[in-house]
N, C-alpha and C positions, 0 to 999 in steps of 0.2 A: 254765668252762662257764656261759653266761648262762642266765637263767630261760627266755627264749624258746627257746633251743636245747634245753634239757632237756625242755620241753613238747613240742616238735616231735619229738624222738627217741622219746618215749613214744607219741606219736600213731601213728608209723609201724608200731608193733607191735600196734595195736588195731583192732577192727572199727569201722565207721562210727558205730554207736550208742555204742560205748565212747569214741570220739574226741569225739563230741558231748557226752557226759556229762563227760568230762575237761575240755573247754573251759569248759563251764558251771560246773563246780565251781571251776575256776581263777579265774573272774570273781567268784564268791561269796567265795572265800578272799581275793582281792585287796581287795575292799571291806572285809572284816573286818580285814585287816592294816592298812589305812589308818586305820580307826577305832581300832585298837590304838595308833596314834601320837598319839591325843588328838583326832582329827578327829571332828566330828559327821557323821552320815549325810547330812543335808541339804546339807552343804558339799561332798560328793564329786561330781566330774564324771565323765562317761562316759569322756573321754579318759584321765584319770589312772587310773581303774579298769582300763581296757584296758592301759595302759602298765605298771601294777603286775603285771598278769597276763602280761606279755610278749607282748601282741597289739596289732594295729592296731584303731582305734576301730570299724571296720566289723564286726569279729568280735563286738563287744558286741551290735549290732543283730540279729545272727542268732539271739540267745538271749533278749534282753530289749528291750522297746520303750523303756524309760526306767529310771532308777534306782529309782523306786518299785516297778516290777515285780520288780527284783532284790531289793529289801527284802522284798517279799511272799514271795518264795521262801525267804528266810532265816527269816522268821516261821513259815512252814509246815514247814520242815525241823525247827526246834526243836520245834514242837507235835506233829508226827506221831511223831517218835522218842521224845520224852519221855513222851507218852501211852502208847505201847506198853510202854516199860520199867516205868512205874508200874502199868499194868494187870497186867503179869506179876507184879509184887511183891505186888499185892493178891490175886492168885489163889493165892498160895503157901498150902499146907496147914499153916498155923501158927496159934497163938493170936492174938487181935486185937492185943494189946500188941506182940507180936513182928512183926506185920504192919505196924504203924505204924513201928516202928524200922527194919524192912527197907526200907520206902518212903523214909524219910528218908535212909538210906544210899545208896540208888539215886539219889535226887535230888541229894544232896551230891556224889557222884562225877560225875554228868553235868554239873553246874554247873562243877566244877573242870576237867573235860576240854573244856568248851566255853565258856571264859571270855569270849572276844571276842563270841561269839554272845549270851551273856546280858547283857553290857554294852550291846550294841546294843538288845536287847529292853527292858531296863530304861530306857534313854534314850528310846526311841521310845514307850514306854508312856505317858509323861507329857508328851511334847513332840514336836516335829518334824512329820512329815507326818500329816495327818488320815487318809489312806488306811491308813497303817501302824498308827495308833492303833486304828482300827476292826478291822483284821485281828487285832491282838493281843487285843482284846476278844472277837473271834469264837473265837480259840483258847482263851481262858479259859472261854468258854461250853462248848466241846467238852470241856475237862477236867472241868468241873462236871457236865455231863450224863453223861459216861461213868462218873464216880465214883458218881453217884447210881444208875445202872443196875447197877453192880457191887455196891453196898450192898444193893440190892433182891435181887439174885441170891444174895448171901451171907446174907440174912436179917437184916441189920443195920437196926435201927429199923423193923421190919416193920410196925408200927402207925402210923408217921408218914406224914403226907400228902406227896404228891409235891412240893408247893411248899416245905414245911418241909425236906424232905430235900435239895432243891436249894439251899436257903439254907445249910444246914449244910455241904454240899460246897463251896459258894461261899466260905465262911469258911476252909475248909481250903486251898483253892487260893490265896486271898489271903494267908494266912499263909505259904505256901510261896514265893510270889513275893517277899514282903517279906524272906524269909530270904536270898535270893540275893545281895544286896549285902553282907550280913554275911559270907557264905561267901567272896566274892571279895576283900573287904577284909582278911581275916585273913592276916598275913604267913606265908610258908612256914616250916615247921619248928616252929610253935607247937603242939606235940602236946597239951599240957594245955588250952590255950585252945580248941583245936579240939574236944576232947572235951566241954568245958563248953558250948560253943556248940551242939554236936549234941544234948546232953542237954536243953538249954533248948528247942531246936527240938521235940524229941520231946514234952516236957512241955506246950508250947503246944498241940500238936495233941491231946494227951490231954485237956487242959482243954476244948477244943472238943467232943470226942467225949463227955466226961462230962456237959457241959452239955446236949448234944443228947439224951442218955439221960434227962435229967430234964425235958425240954421237953414241954409239954402243948399240943397243937394247940388253938387257939381259933377259933371262928367269927368272921369279920370283922364289926365293928360297922357298923350302918347309919348313913349320914351324915345329918345334919339332925335 
């Protein structure tokens, strides 16, 4: 059974909206699969993405205007899902130290389960399309702002100014993004190395949080 036949058979059993979502998701997964072969996102063409998904090129244009729009969908998918998972982890009724460890475990699992998506984001974050770089920066801002809001709600650093709290949350998000390549590069089955890496990740975040607890807001100096 070919990929095109498999997709077509599934579509026959679904509603119009479900068929549309299936086609859209097939195009997203096709792009990720091609990148998993070592291709850069900017090198992908619409025809080959459609072919990988088992579709004709015209099907691509019914969902995306160009490859950048498809890339934006991938960035948003990662951001929305991961922000929800981490927000749920932060809301857990546990001690702060356990909350950090729980968030790291959630993040670690999501990165492993979405390897190609994170390889794409890591690559586009520092190169490739300017549109995608800006979209990733926007998602980082969303992560930072939501974390700062949760910290306020939880009473963490309640005397800290908003700008300083966002700076602290920005450091946490940056640390998490930097950990993704290490998670992905670790060979499967290396249980002890994985445990050491996870513990180091937790300690890095705890250092940030400890430093933030000792931080004293200072009034900005006047220039001149």
